[in-house]
C-alpha angles and dihedrals in degrees: 000000000000127000093252099042089143091074089068092048091048092048092050092046087057093046091237127146124230088249092055094049093046090051092049089052093045097240141114115277091234090058092051092047090055090053091050093049092047092242091123133034114246111239113237093246092053091047088056090051091049092049090051092046091057098031095239135126125260088240089060092050091049090049093243094127135026092220118087095215106037 
């Protein structure tokens, strides 16, 4: 499982498709899919955008805390 497996869980919790999330982040779907699969490291700036999109902390995305808003 990839380093940022929580992005898949968050996406599914919001009932969004990979295409919808990629569009919201302004990137190609294939790039987003690689992040979700852990095939590619998420750049810090993109991690910030993802955290804002879902309303969670960066620590939560990086699996440093079990709480979404730490």
